VEXDO-888131 format. One record per residue (C-alpha): residue number from 1; chain; z negated, y, x. Coordinates in nm, 4 decimals. Last residue first. Layout:
% residues N
kolmi:NUM; lumnu:A; Z:Z; Y:Y; X:X
...
This chain:
% residues 226
kolmi:226; lumnu:A; Z:0.9661; Y:4.1778; X:3.2327
kolmi:225; lumnu:A; Z:1.3344; Y:4.1255; X:3.3988
kolmi:224; lumnu:A; Z:1.4908; Y:4.3278; X:3.1314
kolmi:223; lumnu:A; Z:1.8303; Y:4.2080; X:3.0998
kolmi:222; lumnu:A; Z:1.8547; Y:4.3056; X:2.7106
kolmi:221; lumnu:A; Z:1.9038; Y:3.9735; X:2.6115
kolmi:220; lumnu:A; Z:1.6353; Y:3.8063; X:2.8355
kolmi:219; lumnu:A; Z:1.3998; Y:4.0823; X:2.7087
kolmi:218; lumnu:A; Z:1.4752; Y:3.9946; X:2.3183
kolmi:217; lumnu:A; Z:1.4042; Y:3.6121; X:2.4065
kolmi:216; lumnu:A; Z:1.0633; Y:3.6950; X:2.5580
kolmi:215; lumnu:A; Z:0.9566; Y:3.9453; X:2.2851
kolmi:214; lumnu:A; Z:1.0768; Y:3.6650; X:2.0246
kolmi:213; lumnu:A; Z:0.8652; Y:3.3872; X:2.2073
kolmi:212; lumnu:A; Z:0.5690; Y:3.6169; X:2.1991
kolmi:211; lumnu:A; Z:0.5681; Y:3.6660; X:1.8327
kolmi:210; lumnu:A; Z:0.7223; Y:4.0104; X:1.6855
kolmi:209; lumnu:A; Z:0.5293; Y:4.1870; X:1.4342
kolmi:208; lumnu:A; Z:0.4840; Y:4.4508; X:1.6831
kolmi:207; lumnu:A; Z:0.8060; Y:4.4929; X:1.8115
kolmi:206; lumnu:A; Z:0.9472; Y:4.5325; X:1.4940
kolmi:205; lumnu:A; Z:0.7199; Y:4.8453; X:1.4012
kolmi:204; lumnu:A; Z:0.8153; Y:4.9774; X:1.7618
kolmi:203; lumnu:A; Z:1.1783; Y:4.9541; X:1.6679
kolmi:202; lumnu:A; Z:1.1256; Y:5.1771; X:1.3577
kolmi:201; lumnu:A; Z:0.9232; Y:5.4054; X:1.4771
kolmi:200; lumnu:A; Z:1.1368; Y:5.4384; X:1.7824
kolmi:199; lumnu:A; Z:1.4887; Y:5.4605; X:1.5264
kolmi:198; lumnu:A; Z:1.2905; Y:5.7499; X:1.3631
kolmi:197; lumnu:A; Z:1.2218; Y:5.9660; X:1.6713
kolmi:196; lumnu:A; Z:1.5383; Y:5.9008; X:1.7369
kolmi:195; lumnu:A; Z:1.7099; Y:6.0256; X:1.4149
kolmi:194; lumnu:A; Z:1.4519; Y:6.3181; X:1.4198
kolmi:193; lumnu:A; Z:1.5830; Y:6.4270; X:1.7697
kolmi:192; lumnu:A; Z:1.9357; Y:6.4040; X:1.6584
kolmi:191; lumnu:A; Z:1.8704; Y:6.6161; X:1.3486
kolmi:190; lumnu:A; Z:1.6985; Y:6.8773; X:1.5566
kolmi:189; lumnu:A; Z:2.0125; Y:6.9172; X:1.7718
kolmi:188; lumnu:A; Z:2.2424; Y:6.9481; X:1.5146
kolmi:187; lumnu:A; Z:2.0809; Y:7.2141; X:1.3192
kolmi:186; lumnu:A; Z:1.8653; Y:7.1553; X:0.9761
kolmi:185; lumnu:A; Z:1.6905; Y:6.8586; X:1.0097
kolmi:184; lumnu:A; Z:1.7522; Y:6.5356; X:0.8551
kolmi:183; lumnu:A; Z:1.5313; Y:6.4044; X:0.5839
kolmi:182; lumnu:A; Z:1.3248; Y:6.0796; X:0.7416
kolmi:181; lumnu:A; Z:1.4406; Y:5.7347; X:0.5923
kolmi:180; lumnu:A; Z:1.1690; Y:5.5729; X:0.4553
kolmi:179; lumnu:A; Z:1.1919; Y:5.1903; X:0.4387
kolmi:178; lumnu:A; Z:1.3626; Y:5.0439; X:0.1112
kolmi:177; lumnu:A; Z:1.1185; Y:4.9235; X:-0.1454
kolmi:176; lumnu:A; Z:0.9653; Y:4.5927; X:-0.1754
kolmi:175; lumnu:A; Z:1.0435; Y:4.3798; X:-0.4032
kolmi:174; lumnu:A; Z:0.7828; Y:4.1197; X:-0.3634
kolmi:173; lumnu:A; Z:0.9306; Y:3.8484; X:-0.5807
kolmi:172; lumnu:A; Z:1.2677; Y:3.8941; X:-0.3930
kolmi:171; lumnu:A; Z:1.0749; Y:3.9012; X:-0.0564
kolmi:170; lumnu:A; Z:0.9310; Y:3.5625; X:-0.1711
kolmi:169; lumnu:A; Z:1.2532; Y:3.3625; X:-0.2969
kolmi:168; lumnu:A; Z:1.3890; Y:3.4750; X:0.0462
kolmi:167; lumnu:A; Z:1.0708; Y:3.3326; X:0.1995
kolmi:166; lumnu:A; Z:1.0889; Y:2.9880; X:-0.0147
kolmi:165; lumnu:A; Z:1.4855; Y:2.9195; X:0.0720
kolmi:164; lumnu:A; Z:1.3799; Y:2.9341; X:0.4403
kolmi:163; lumnu:A; Z:1.1085; Y:2.7215; X:0.4404
kolmi:162; lumnu:A; Z:1.2466; Y:2.4588; X:0.2722
kolmi:161; lumnu:A; Z:1.2855; Y:2.3292; X:-0.1117
kolmi:160; lumnu:A; Z:1.1968; Y:2.6188; X:-0.3560
kolmi:159; lumnu:A; Z:1.0948; Y:2.5083; X:-0.6698
kolmi:158; lumnu:A; Z:0.9461; Y:2.1343; X:-0.5111
kolmi:157; lumnu:A; Z:0.7697; Y:2.3979; X:-0.2377
kolmi:156; lumnu:A; Z:0.6402; Y:2.6379; X:-0.5737
kolmi:155; lumnu:A; Z:0.5379; Y:2.3430; X:-0.7951
kolmi:154; lumnu:A; Z:0.2228; Y:2.5198; X:-0.8037
kolmi:153; lumnu:A; Z:0.3121; Y:2.8417; X:-0.9011
kolmi:152; lumnu:A; Z:0.2274; Y:3.1295; X:-0.7079
kolmi:151; lumnu:A; Z:0.0621; Y:3.4596; X:-0.7880
kolmi:150; lumnu:A; Z:0.1663; Y:3.7118; X:-0.5118
kolmi:149; lumnu:A; Z:-0.0579; Y:3.8863; X:-0.2765
kolmi:148; lumnu:A; Z:0.1387; Y:3.7948; X:0.0054
kolmi:147; lumnu:A; Z:-0.1613; Y:3.6086; X:0.2215
kolmi:146; lumnu:A; Z:-0.3290; Y:3.5025; X:-0.1070
kolmi:145; lumnu:A; Z:-0.0640; Y:3.3394; X:-0.2535
kolmi:144; lumnu:A; Z:0.0383; Y:3.1897; X:0.1164
kolmi:143; lumnu:A; Z:-0.3061; Y:3.0063; X:0.0831
kolmi:142; lumnu:A; Z:-0.2657; Y:2.9070; X:-0.2535
kolmi:141; lumnu:A; Z:0.0415; Y:2.7880; X:-0.2677
kolmi:140; lumnu:A; Z:0.0109; Y:2.5856; X:0.0826
kolmi:139; lumnu:A; Z:-0.3476; Y:2.4046; X:-0.0715
kolmi:138; lumnu:A; Z:-0.1056; Y:2.3118; X:-0.4217
kolmi:137; lumnu:A; Z:0.1519; Y:2.1727; X:-0.2267
kolmi:136; lumnu:A; Z:-0.0405; Y:1.9924; X:0.0191
kolmi:135; lumnu:A; Z:-0.2122; Y:1.8073; X:-0.2891
kolmi:134; lumnu:A; Z:0.1310; Y:1.7307; X:-0.4928
kolmi:133; lumnu:A; Z:0.2625; Y:1.5847; X:-0.1672
kolmi:132; lumnu:A; Z:0.4502; Y:1.7277; X:0.1685
kolmi:131; lumnu:A; Z:0.5391; Y:1.5107; X:0.4022
kolmi:130; lumnu:A; Z:0.8232; Y:1.6977; X:0.6184
kolmi:129; lumnu:A; Z:1.0547; Y:1.5910; X:0.4096
kolmi:128; lumnu:A; Z:0.8848; Y:1.6943; X:0.0692
kolmi:127; lumnu:A; Z:0.8775; Y:2.0041; X:0.2463
kolmi:126; lumnu:A; Z:1.2612; Y:2.0414; X:0.2903
kolmi:125; lumnu:A; Z:1.3985; Y:2.0857; X:0.6169
kolmi:124; lumnu:A; Z:1.6080; Y:2.4591; X:0.6502
kolmi:123; lumnu:A; Z:1.3434; Y:2.6248; X:0.8562
kolmi:122; lumnu:A; Z:1.2578; Y:2.3164; X:1.0609
kolmi:121; lumnu:A; Z:0.8464; Y:2.3193; X:1.1176
kolmi:120; lumnu:A; Z:0.7267; Y:2.2505; X:1.4497
kolmi:119; lumnu:A; Z:0.7984; Y:2.5882; X:1.5687
kolmi:118; lumnu:A; Z:0.5096; Y:2.7485; X:1.3264
kolmi:117; lumnu:A; Z:0.2663; Y:2.5450; X:1.5081
kolmi:116; lumnu:A; Z:0.0897; Y:2.2101; X:1.6519
kolmi:115; lumnu:A; Z:0.1346; Y:2.0375; X:1.2540
kolmi:114; lumnu:A; Z:-0.1524; Y:1.9232; X:1.0731
kolmi:113; lumnu:A; Z:0.0783; Y:1.9681; X:0.7463
kolmi:112; lumnu:A; Z:-0.1281; Y:2.2978; X:0.5584
kolmi:111; lumnu:A; Z:-0.1352; Y:2.4413; X:0.9460
kolmi:110; lumnu:A; Z:0.2028; Y:2.3950; X:1.0031
kolmi:109; lumnu:A; Z:0.2967; Y:2.5113; X:0.6424
kolmi:108; lumnu:A; Z:0.0968; Y:2.8473; X:0.6855
kolmi:107; lumnu:A; Z:0.3012; Y:2.8940; X:0.9911
kolmi:106; lumnu:A; Z:0.6599; Y:2.8244; X:0.8428
kolmi:105; lumnu:A; Z:0.5754; Y:3.0848; X:0.5881
kolmi:104; lumnu:A; Z:0.4186; Y:3.3271; X:0.8227
kolmi:103; lumnu:A; Z:0.7063; Y:3.2862; X:1.0721
kolmi:102; lumnu:A; Z:0.9573; Y:3.3279; X:0.7891
kolmi:101; lumnu:A; Z:0.7755; Y:3.6332; X:0.6455
kolmi:100; lumnu:A; Z:0.8459; Y:3.7993; X:0.9609
kolmi:99; lumnu:A; Z:1.2502; Y:3.6870; X:1.0244
kolmi:98; lumnu:A; Z:1.3086; Y:3.7779; X:0.6811
kolmi:97; lumnu:A; Z:1.1597; Y:4.1387; X:0.7341
kolmi:96; lumnu:A; Z:1.3741; Y:4.1658; X:1.0099
kolmi:95; lumnu:A; Z:1.6974; Y:4.1253; X:0.8292
kolmi:94; lumnu:A; Z:1.5614; Y:4.3673; X:0.5529
kolmi:93; lumnu:A; Z:1.4682; Y:4.6565; X:0.7829
kolmi:92; lumnu:A; Z:1.1369; Y:4.7101; X:0.8985
kolmi:91; lumnu:A; Z:0.8525; Y:4.9508; X:0.7814
kolmi:90; lumnu:A; Z:0.8292; Y:4.7555; X:0.3689
kolmi:89; lumnu:A; Z:0.7065; Y:4.4101; X:0.5775
kolmi:88; lumnu:A; Z:0.4426; Y:4.5884; X:0.7668
kolmi:87; lumnu:A; Z:0.3043; Y:4.7861; X:0.4533
kolmi:86; lumnu:A; Z:0.3451; Y:4.4419; X:0.2332
kolmi:85; lumnu:A; Z:0.1358; Y:4.2789; X:0.5238
kolmi:84; lumnu:A; Z:-0.1306; Y:4.5185; X:0.5014
kolmi:83; lumnu:A; Z:-0.1297; Y:4.4607; X:0.1237
kolmi:82; lumnu:A; Z:-0.1777; Y:4.1334; X:0.1349
kolmi:81; lumnu:A; Z:-0.5364; Y:4.1870; X:0.3167
kolmi:80; lumnu:A; Z:-0.5678; Y:4.0635; X:0.6693
kolmi:79; lumnu:A; Z:-0.8311; Y:3.7825; X:0.7033
kolmi:78; lumnu:A; Z:-1.1727; Y:3.9037; X:0.6646
kolmi:77; lumnu:A; Z:-1.4052; Y:3.7823; X:0.9792
kolmi:76; lumnu:A; Z:-1.4441; Y:4.0571; X:1.1783
kolmi:75; lumnu:A; Z:-1.4263; Y:4.3079; X:0.8773
kolmi:74; lumnu:A; Z:-1.7378; Y:4.1191; X:0.7256
kolmi:73; lumnu:A; Z:-1.9375; Y:4.1717; X:1.0382
kolmi:72; lumnu:A; Z:-2.1681; Y:3.8841; X:0.9932
kolmi:71; lumnu:A; Z:-2.5152; Y:3.7802; X:0.9789
kolmi:70; lumnu:A; Z:-2.5633; Y:3.4154; X:0.9469
kolmi:69; lumnu:A; Z:-2.6264; Y:3.1584; X:0.6391
kolmi:68; lumnu:A; Z:-2.6184; Y:2.8194; X:0.7331
kolmi:67; lumnu:A; Z:-2.3219; Y:2.6155; X:0.6279
kolmi:66; lumnu:A; Z:-2.3640; Y:2.3844; X:0.3233
kolmi:65; lumnu:A; Z:-2.4123; Y:2.0195; X:0.3197
kolmi:64; lumnu:A; Z:-2.1358; Y:1.8741; X:0.2476
kolmi:63; lumnu:A; Z:-2.1740; Y:1.5296; X:0.0193
kolmi:62; lumnu:A; Z:-2.2245; Y:1.7601; X:-0.2639
kolmi:61; lumnu:A; Z:-1.8615; Y:1.8613; X:-0.1882
kolmi:60; lumnu:A; Z:-1.6731; Y:1.5231; X:-0.2194
kolmi:59; lumnu:A; Z:-1.5458; Y:1.5335; X:-0.5906
kolmi:58; lumnu:A; Z:-1.3743; Y:1.8762; X:-0.4874
kolmi:57; lumnu:A; Z:-1.2122; Y:1.8254; X:-0.1979
kolmi:56; lumnu:A; Z:-1.3207; Y:1.9562; X:0.1304
kolmi:55; lumnu:A; Z:-1.2624; Y:2.2957; X:0.2956
kolmi:54; lumnu:A; Z:-1.5011; Y:2.5208; X:0.0468
kolmi:53; lumnu:A; Z:-1.8122; Y:2.2902; X:0.1225
kolmi:52; lumnu:A; Z:-1.7939; Y:2.2929; X:0.5215
kolmi:51; lumnu:A; Z:-1.6946; Y:2.0265; X:0.7604
kolmi:50; lumnu:A; Z:-1.7919; Y:1.9651; X:1.1138
kolmi:49; lumnu:A; Z:-1.8703; Y:1.5852; X:1.0534
kolmi:48; lumnu:A; Z:-1.7485; Y:1.4567; X:0.7018
kolmi:47; lumnu:A; Z:-1.6573; Y:1.1543; X:0.8279
kolmi:46; lumnu:A; Z:-1.5856; Y:0.9334; X:0.5516
kolmi:45; lumnu:A; Z:-1.5167; Y:0.5281; X:0.5034
kolmi:44; lumnu:A; Z:-1.3575; Y:0.4522; X:0.1277
kolmi:43; lumnu:A; Z:-1.3744; Y:0.2028; X:-0.1002
kolmi:42; lumnu:A; Z:-1.4308; Y:0.4053; X:-0.4341
kolmi:41; lumnu:A; Z:-1.6629; Y:0.2838; X:-0.7101
kolmi:40; lumnu:A; Z:-1.6085; Y:0.4212; X:-1.0539
kolmi:39; lumnu:A; Z:-1.8072; Y:0.2337; X:-1.3541
kolmi:38; lumnu:A; Z:-2.0669; Y:0.0514; X:-1.1984
kolmi:37; lumnu:A; Z:-2.1758; Y:-0.3405; X:-1.2035
kolmi:36; lumnu:A; Z:-2.1578; Y:-0.4489; X:-0.8575
kolmi:35; lumnu:A; Z:-1.9493; Y:-0.7336; X:-0.7993
kolmi:34; lumnu:A; Z:-1.5848; Y:-0.5458; X:-0.8245
kolmi:33; lumnu:A; Z:-1.7014; Y:-0.2951; X:-0.5517
kolmi:32; lumnu:A; Z:-1.7828; Y:-0.6026; X:-0.2924
kolmi:31; lumnu:A; Z:-1.4204; Y:-0.7253; X:-0.3348
kolmi:30; lumnu:A; Z:-1.3068; Y:-0.4412; X:-0.2695
kolmi:29; lumnu:A; Z:-1.4970; Y:-0.3482; X:0.0098
kolmi:28; lumnu:A; Z:-1.3757; Y:-0.6605; X:0.1812
kolmi:27; lumnu:A; Z:-0.9924; Y:-0.6104; X:0.0916
kolmi:26; lumnu:A; Z:-1.0743; Y:-0.2515; X:0.2832
kolmi:25; lumnu:A; Z:-1.1815; Y:-0.4227; X:0.5851
kolmi:24; lumnu:A; Z:-0.9773; Y:-0.6563; X:0.6161
kolmi:23; lumnu:A; Z:-0.6761; Y:-0.3960; X:0.5453
kolmi:22; lumnu:A; Z:-0.8386; Y:-0.2162; X:0.8670
kolmi:21; lumnu:A; Z:-0.9405; Y:0.1187; X:0.7536
kolmi:20; lumnu:A; Z:-0.8995; Y:0.4855; X:0.8319
kolmi:19; lumnu:A; Z:-1.1270; Y:0.7476; X:0.8333
kolmi:18; lumnu:A; Z:-1.1520; Y:1.0213; X:0.5089
kolmi:17; lumnu:A; Z:-1.2926; Y:1.3814; X:0.6183
kolmi:16; lumnu:A; Z:-0.9982; Y:1.5572; X:0.4528
kolmi:15; lumnu:A; Z:-0.8630; Y:1.6966; X:0.7722
kolmi:14; lumnu:A; Z:-0.8203; Y:1.2965; X:0.8297
kolmi:13; lumnu:A; Z:-0.6575; Y:1.2084; X:0.5333
kolmi:12; lumnu:A; Z:-0.4190; Y:1.5342; X:0.5737
kolmi:11; lumnu:A; Z:-0.3206; Y:1.3900; X:0.9192
kolmi:10; lumnu:A; Z:-0.2528; Y:1.0282; X:0.7891
kolmi:9; lumnu:A; Z:-0.0173; Y:1.1807; X:0.5336
kolmi:8; lumnu:A; Z:0.1215; Y:1.4316; X:0.8035
kolmi:7; lumnu:A; Z:0.2066; Y:1.0974; X:1.0367
kolmi:6; lumnu:A; Z:0.3959; Y:0.9242; X:0.7317
kolmi:5; lumnu:A; Z:0.1887; Y:0.6738; X:0.4848
kolmi:4; lumnu:A; Z:0.4677; Y:0.4193; X:0.4128
kolmi:3; lumnu:A; Z:0.2008; Y:0.1084; X:0.5235
kolmi:2; lumnu:A; Z:-0.0384; Y:0.2111; X:0.3273
kolmi:1; lumnu:A; Z:-0.0200; Y:0.0027; X:0.0349
């Protein structure tokens, strides 16, 4: 029954605290469960070490002790608000918006499946082929929805089957306005200076959104050894 489990399935189980058991152990546990006068029994091995209540499936939360309270800097631990992402995307040209948001989608897909990083997620490979099941799809929907500030359906990865298709759908849903253009100044010299400043600001915003790999590729294309 478990022979068809892929690496992504096993990784998801481990993150939930479910430990693999041998076939003979599983059969012995099933026999033991059948001999008991209980309505619901689940033969499973768990390792919930290091798990926190919000991270484990709902049915197992009573098995995990809540983390000790500690005084923290809220600003330090809070994720970047969705409004910040929206503002960041608005400041970029449309083509650059797609690349930035695609990196976010790939990164969260990788985290959901237990991959090493966004680079392991092929933007044109279907989520199903990568190992997404219904549970993984809901988790992905929840984290991605918080990131982009949109209510997303549980069927998100099935309706939009690849990271690239999903990214383009999200951009349509976010309905971002075009980057603000500076008003042309009176006189040719001033207009040229304004255009130069605007171009610099747009380029700075793009660079801020680049990953290290993208920065290196950009430097190589420009012939700058740094």
